[in-house]
N, C-alpha and C positions, 0 to 999 in steps of 0.2 A: 396583563401580560400580553405582549405582542405575539402574534402567530408567525413562526418562521415559514417562509415560502421557499420551496425547492424548485429551482429552474434548471432543466437539463441544458448544459452548455455544449457537450459533445458526447457521442457514443461511438465506440469502435467495436465492430463485430469481426472476429478473427476469421480469416480464410488463408489457406496456404499453411506455411509452417514458420511464422515469425517467432523470434525469441524476446521481443519487447513490444511495448505500446507506448506511444508518445502523445501527450497533449501539449500543444504549443499555442502561443498567442492567447493565453488565458485572460479573459477580460477582468477589469478591476472593479466592477460595479457591485460587488457583494461583500458580505462580512466574512464568511467562511466558505470552505469548499468541502465537498464530500465525493469520494471516489468509491464506486461499487463495482466489484469484479465477481463474476461467476463463470465457471468453466473448468476445462481440463488444463492444468499447468502444474506439472509435478515437481518443479524446482521450488525453492523457497523464494517468494516474491520480495522484491527490493524496490526502492525508489530513490531517485536523485532529482533534485530540484534545480531549475534554472541552469542545467548543464554543469553544475558544480560536482566535480569528481575529487575534490580535495578531502582531507580528513576532518570534515566539519559536521559529522552526524553522530548521534548517540541513540541507542534504544535500550529499553528495559522490558523484558518479557515475563509474563505470567501465563502459564498454559497447563493443560492437563490432557491425559489420554483416556479418561474414564476410570482409571484405577489409581493413578498417581498424579499429584500436582508437581509442577516444576517452576522454577524461576531462574532467570539469568540476566546478565547485562547485555545479552544479544551480541552485537558486534563491538561492544565496548564503547569507549568515550571518544575515540578518534578514528571513526570509520569513514569510508568513502561512500556509504549508502545507509539507508534505514531499512530494517526488515518491516514487512507488512503483515505477515502471517508466519506461523511456525509450520515447517514441513515435517509431518509425522511419519518418518520411514523413508525407505529408498524410493527414488523416482520411479514412477510407473507410467502407464499410458492410459489407464482407465479410471483413475480416481479424481472426482471433481473436488474443487475447493471454492470457497467464497470468502471474500473479505471486504470490509469497508475501511476507508481511511478518511478521517476528519482532519482538516488543516484549519487551524484557528487563526483569525486575524491575519490572513495571508497577504494583505496589502499594507499592513502597518510597517513603516520603515524605521521604527524606533525600538523594536523588540526582536529577539530571536523567535523563530517559528516553532511551535509545539504541535504535535500530532497525537492522535489516538487511533489505533487500528484494532479491529477485532475480526476474527475469522475462524474458519474451521475447514478441515479437509476430511473427506470420507474415504476410508481404506477398508471398507466392508467389515467394520467392527473394530478396527485398530487405529482409527484416525483420532482426531482430537480437536480441541478448540483453545483459543487463547486471546489475550489482549496484549497490545504492545504500545508503550508510550515512547514517542520519539522527540528528538530535538535536532533542529537544523540551526547551527550557530552562524546565522546570517541575518542581517536586518533588511535585506533586499525584499521587495515585493515579489511574490511568486508569480511567474509568467509562463513557466513550462514545467512539465512533469514527465519523467522517463521511468517507466515501470518495466522491470525485467526479472527473469526467473533463473539467474545463474547459468545462462547458456542453454537451458532446457526450452524446447519449443512449446508454444501455446497451442492447445487443441482447437481445431476448426469449430466455429460456433461459439467460442467463449466471447463474453461481452464485458466491456468496461465502460461505465458511464461516469462522467464528471458532472457534478451538480454545483450550482452556485446557491448559497443560502443568504 
């Protein structure tokens, strides 16, 4: 079995009060991509690929808050973005969250792109964790990624790293 090698392609460390993070000019020399985010960002994180704002995304969520499990179709089957993590509660300013997003076969131009995201947010005992399966109905190779939190600012010091695998 071959060993996967993770190569850091780009890292963004937030300063100021941005509401989004963009990775552009993603190189094509890898099989898969992984995004890792940690920091304060109290909106529900979303992603759009290659600047596509059309109704070409779907997500299915499985998540829990420590007492109850939940599932949903997320944003449905004709959304303009994919969820990356479930936001457990009203937006605040002090609760960290983390998530990973795996994008499989991101350069394959004969298939739609599938994703797997897992994450958690800490709300001092009332947060939760979950997994989200996503689909981008496009055969285009992924060359850019736009991550945003529904208009909520991202806290200073948050980091997002994109890895090639």
